C-alpha positions, 0 to 999 in steps of 0.5 A, spaced: 485 490 555 487 491 549 488 498 546 481 501 543 484 500 536 485 493 537 478 491 539 475 489 532 475 483 528 479 486 523 485 485 527 488 478 528 490 476 534 496 471 535 497 467 541 505 467 542 509 464 547 513 468 551 517 467 558 512 470 562 507 465 559 502 466 553 500 473 550 496 476 544 500 480 539 496 484 534 498 484 527 497 490 522 492 490 517 495 488 510 495 494 505 491 494 499 495 495 492 494 502 489 490 502 483 490 505 476 485 511 476 483 509 469 482 502 469 482 500 476 488 495 475 493 494 480 499 499 479 506 495 479 512 498 482 508 502 488 510 498 494 504 496 499 505 500 505 502 505 509 503 513 509 508 512 515 512 506 511 512 510 504 515 516 508 521 512 510 522 510 503 526 514 498 523 518 493 525 514 487 522 507 491 515 510 492 513 510 485 515 510 478 519 516 475 515 516 469 510 520 466 503 519 470 507 514 475 504 512 481 497 514 478 496 510 471 498 503 469 503 503 464 498 501 458 493 507 460 499 512 461 501 510 454 494 512 452 493 518 456 500 521 452 498 519 445 491 523 447 495 529 450 499 529 443 493 528 439 489 534 442 
């Protein structure tokens, strides 16, 4: 019997041939893209990785190094900077 976390339909089971016969291999769920906090669009430059996958990456690879990087898309970040300067 598979482990408890694999007993839902959200995990895809693939039948693969191995020397001992046919077995089922479970594939991880595909991560969703990070979203902009303002407009909800997908963020460019942020990898689709889980928390353990992000920890393995270098800090410069996790998110853009610009202001509001990893939180706002470039267009929304530009607007936020303009608003902050005006106030």
